[in-house]
C-alpha positions in Angstrom: 16.8 -131.5 -53.7 13.1 -130.9 -52.5 11.8 -127.3 -53.5 9.3 -125.2 -51.7 7.0 -122.7 -52.2 6.1 -120.0 -50.0 3.5 -117.6 -49.7 3.4 -114.0 -47.9 0.3 -111.9 -48.3 0.7 -108.6 -47.3 -1.6 -105.5 -46.6 -0.1 -104.0 -49.6 2.2 -106.5 -51.4 2.0 -110.2 -51.8 5.1 -112.7 -53.0 5.5 -116.1 -54.1 9.0 -117.8 -53.4 10.5 -120.7 -54.9 13.5 -122.2 -53.2 15.2 -124.4 -52.1 16.7 -125.2 -48.0 19.0 -127.1 -46.2 20.3 -127.3 -42.3 22.1 -123.8 -42.9 20.8 -122.1 -46.0 17.4 -120.8 -47.7 18.1 -120.6 -51.6 15.7 -118.5 -53.1 15.2 -119.7 -56.7 12.2 -117.4 -58.2 10.2 -115.1 -56.9 6.8 -112.7 -58.2 5.7 -110.4 -56.4 2.1 -108.5 -56.7 0.0 -105.9 -55.4 -2.0 -106.9 -52.8 -5.9 -106.3 -54.3 -8.3 -104.7 -51.6 -11.3 -106.6 -51.4 -10.7 -109.1 -53.3 -9.0 -112.7 -51.6 -10.3 -114.5 -54.6 -8.5 -112.5 -57.1 -5.0 -112.7 -55.0 -5.5 -116.5 -54.4 -5.9 -116.8 -58.0 -2.8 -115.5 -58.5 -1.5 -117.5 -56.3 -2.6 -120.3 -57.6 -1.1 -119.6 -61.1 2.3 -118.9 -60.2 2.7 -122.1 -58.2 1.5 -124.2 -61.3 3.8 -122.4 -63.4 6.5 -123.8 -60.6 5.2 -126.8 -60.4 5.4 -127.6 -64.2 9.2 -127.5 -63.8 10.1 -129.2 -60.5 8.0 -131.1 -58.2 6.9 -128.9 -54.9 7.7 -130.9 -51.6 5.2 -128.5 -49.1 3.4 -124.9 -49.1 3.9 -121.8 -46.8 1.6 -119.4 -46.3 2.6 -116.4 -44.3 -0.3 -113.5 -42.9 -1.3 -111.1 -40.6 -3.5 -112.6 -37.9 -6.1 -112.8 -36.5 -6.2 -116.4 -38.0 -6.7 -119.6 -36.8 -3.4 -122.1 -38.1 -5.0 -125.2 -37.2 -7.7 -125.1 -39.8 -6.3 -123.2 -42.2 -9.0 -120.3 -42.1 -8.0 -116.3 -42.2 -10.4 -114.7 -40.0 -10.1 -110.9 -40.6 -7.2 -109.5 -40.2 -7.3 -105.6 -39.9 -4.6 -104.5 -42.6 -6.4 -107.5 -45.4 -9.9 -105.8 -45.3 -12.3 -108.6 -47.0 -10.8 -111.7 -45.7 -13.1 -112.7 -43.6 -12.9 -116.6 -42.4 -10.9 -117.3 -46.0 -10.6 -121.1 -45.6 -7.2 -120.7 -47.4 -5.6 -124.7 -46.8 -8.6 -126.0 -48.4 -8.5 -123.7 -51.7 -5.2 -125.0 -52.0 -5.3 -128.7 -50.9 -8.0 -129.1 -53.4 -5.4 -128.9 -56.3 -1.8 -129.7 -54.6 -1.3 -132.9 -52.6 1.5 -131.7 -50.4 2.0 -130.7 -46.7 0.5 -126.9 -46.5 0.7 -124.9 -43.6 -0.7 -121.3 -42.7 0.8 -119.4 -39.7 1.0 -115.5 -38.4 3.4 -113.7 -40.0 5.1 -112.9 -36.7 5.3 -116.6 -35.7 6.6 -117.4 -39.2 9.2 -115.0 -39.4 10.3 -115.7 -35.4 10.9 -119.3 -37.0 13.2 -117.7 -40.0 14.8 -115.6 -37.4 15.4 -119.0 -34.8 16.4 -121.5 -38.0 18.6 -119.0 -40.6 19.5 -115.9 -39.0 19.9 -114.1 -35.6 18.4 -116.4 -33.3 20.5 -119.7 -34.6 21.4 -121.7 -32.1 19.3 -120.5 -29.1 16.3 -122.3 -27.3 14.3 -119.4 -25.8 13.9 -116.6 -28.6 11.3 -113.5 -28.9 11.1 -112.0 -32.3 9.8 -108.3 -32.3 8.2 -107.1 -35.9 8.5 -103.6 -35.1 7.8 -102.5 -38.7 4.1 -100.9 -39.6 2.6 -102.7 -36.5 4.4 -104.5 -33.6 3.6 -108.5 -33.0 6.0 -110.9 -31.4 6.8 -114.6 -32.1 7.5 -117.2 -29.7 10.0 -119.8 -29.8 10.0 -121.3 -26.2 11.7 -124.5 -25.4 12.9 -125.3 -28.8 9.5 -125.0 -30.5 7.3 -122.6 -31.8 4.2 -121.5 -29.2 1.6 -119.9 -30.7 -1.0 -120.1 -27.9 -4.2 -121.6 -27.2 -5.9 -120.0 -30.6 -2.9 -118.5 -32.1 -3.0 -115.1 -30.1 0.2 -115.3 -28.3 2.9 -112.3 -28.7 0.3 -109.6 -29.2 3.0 -107.4 -27.1 1.5 -104.9 -29.0 -1.7 -104.3 -27.1 0.2 -104.1 -23.9 -0.8 -100.6 -22.4 3.0 -99.0 -21.5 1.2 -95.8 -20.6 -2.0 -94.0 -19.4 -2.3 -92.0 -22.2 -0.1 -91.8 -25.5 -0.4 -92.2 -29.3 -2.5 -94.9 -30.3 -1.5 -98.2 -31.3 -3.6 -101.9 -32.2 -6.9 -99.4 -30.9 -5.2 -98.5 -27.7 -3.5 -95.4 -26.2 -0.6 -95.4 -24.8 0.3 -99.1 -26.3 3.5 -100.6 -27.3 2.7 -100.8 -30.6 1.8 -97.0 -30.3 5.1 -96.4 -29.5 6.8 -98.4 -30.7 5.8 -98.9 -34.9 6.5 -96.7 -37.9 2.8 -95.6 -37.5 3.2 -95.0 -34.0 6.1 -93.0 -34.8 4.7 -90.9 -37.3 1.9 -90.0 -35.0 4.3 -89.3 -32.4 5.8 -86.9 -35.1 2.7 -85.4 -36.2 1.5 -84.4 -32.5 4.8 -82.6 -32.6 4.3 -80.6 -35.7 0.7 -79.7 -35.0 2.1 -78.2 -31.4 4.7 -76.2 -33.7 7.8 -78.3 -33.4 9.7 -80.1 -35.8 10.2 -77.5 -38.4 12.5 -79.3 -40.7 10.8 -82.6 -40.4 7.9 -80.2 -41.6 9.3 -78.3 -44.0 11.2 -82.0 -45.5 8.1 -83.7 -45.8 6.8 -80.6 -47.2 2.5 -81.7 -45.5 2.2 -83.4 -42.2 0.4 -86.4 -44.6 4.0 -87.2 -45.6 5.2 -87.9 -42.9 6.9 -90.9 -42.1 9.1 -93.1 -39.3 11.6 -93.2 -42.2 11.7 -89.8 -42.8 11.9 -88.9 -38.7 14.8 -91.2 -38.8 16.8 -90.1 -41.6 16.4 -86.4 -40.0 17.6 -88.0 -36.4 20.5 -89.7 -38.1 21.4 -86.0 -39.7 21.3 -84.7 -36.0 17.6 -83.2 -36.1 16.6 -82.6 -32.2 13.4 -82.8 -32.5 13.7 -86.1 -34.2 16.5 -87.6 -32.2 14.0 -86.9 -29.7 10.9 -88.8 -31.3 13.4 -91.8 -31.4 14.8 -91.0 -28.0 10.9 -91.6 -26.3 10.9 -94.8 -28.8 13.9 -96.3 -27.3 12.7 -95.8 -23.7 9.1 -97.2 -24.0 10.3 -99.7 -26.4 13.2 -100.9 -23.3 10.0 -101.0 -20.8 8.3 -103.9 -23.2 11.2 -105.2 -23.5 11.4 -105.4 -19.4 8.0 -107.1 -19.6 9.3 -109.9 -22.0 12.3 -110.4 -20.0 11.2 -111.1 -16.7 7.8 -113.1 -18.0 9.7 -115.6 -20.4 13.7 -115.5 -19.6 14.6 -115.9 -23.4 18.0 -116.5 -24.4 17.8 -113.5 -27.2 15.3 -111.2 -28.4 15.8 -110.3 -32.2 13.4 -107.3 -33.4 13.6 -106.2 -37.2 12.5 -103.9 -39.2 12.9 -100.0 -37.9 15.0 -101.2 -35.0 17.6 -103.2 -37.1 17.8 -99.9 -39.2 17.6 -97.8 -36.3 19.4 -99.7 -33.3 21.9 -96.6 -33.2 19.1 -94.2 -32.3 16.6 -96.6 -29.8 19.2 -98.9 -28.1 20.8 -95.9 -25.8 17.3 -95.6 -24.4 16.2 -99.0 -24.4 19.1 -100.2 -22.6 18.5 -97.8 -19.3 15.1 -98.6 -19.0 15.7 -102.4 -19.5 18.7 -102.0 -16.4 16.2 -100.2 -14.5 13.0 -102.4 -15.2 13.6 -105.8 -15.6 15.9 -108.2 -12.9 19.2 -108.5 -13.8 19.1 -112.7 -13.5 17.0 -112.3 -16.7 19.0 -109.4 -18.0 22.6 -111.0 -18.0 21.4 -113.9 -19.5 19.5 -112.4 -22.3 20.7 -110.7 -25.7 19.0 -107.9 -27.9 20.2 -108.6 -31.5 19.2 -106.9 -34.2 17.7 -109.2 -37.1 19.3 -110.5 -39.7 17.5 -111.3 -43.1 16.8 -107.8 -43.6 14.3 -107.8 -46.8 14.6 -111.3 -47.4 12.6 -111.9 -43.8 9.2 -112.6 -45.8 10.5 -115.3 -48.3 12.4 -117.0 -45.9 9.5 -116.9 -43.2 7.2 -118.5 -46.0 9.9 -121.1 -47.3 10.5 -121.9 -43.3 6.9 -122.7 -42.7 6.7 -125.0 -46.2 9.3 -127.2 -44.8 7.9 -128.4 -41.6 5.7 -125.6 -40.5 7.4 -124.7 -37.4 
């Protein structure tokens, strides 16, 4: 039985996972999590290395997979300065681990890694053409096309959060009216705060105490409880999600679009409005063969993603 190491590098937390894989399942044997140390990639890499050494004394490691936010160069194994990882500029992470471990090591954008995980073990299993949308703090896509991960010319494929859907609107990905501005945790919070500033969403402000405490989860919780202002925030998010999905459907003609995080948690608040926009905007021939699914791997997707990379890189 082969054992693999998955390294998940996030803006707020990191994880080292020891696991085994077969055609149907991922078995997570052990996991170590720690808070990401700001502006200190060397310290984070040392913590990773300490954990790998501990695991490698117990079992033989067959591969290491590293999932990290972009931009990055997966071929050269270099992290190029992700916006949520200040100080991680031109970090040669593959070289760092290759100096200590003579096993295959793979680096991949986190959205791409999650796409592979959902394709192999989750809601996208069995299809040839699948798009995975993160829909968490930000919005990015991983593309499985013709049965392979597609990363583009320089690992920048799938940056759909950058699309401008309206001339004006919330800022996401540094652009007003962007897909990410409407459809992300940060974007939903920004929209809610704007409504509070306009004298709306009184219950939301009462629950949050201050605007700084407003989050997409709190807005969603109140919407589930029937608060009309919060329902409208999610309705607008759903409509913009539908516009973005219509573009994806027309451009890529996928069998499945798998959406994680906020969509997985709040599909009931979003899908009716998204579906209306898809039916209005996308070509029927393409829409009829595309199924929009909630991600299945939940909170384990980061572990599955990194371990899936470790077992083959794509």
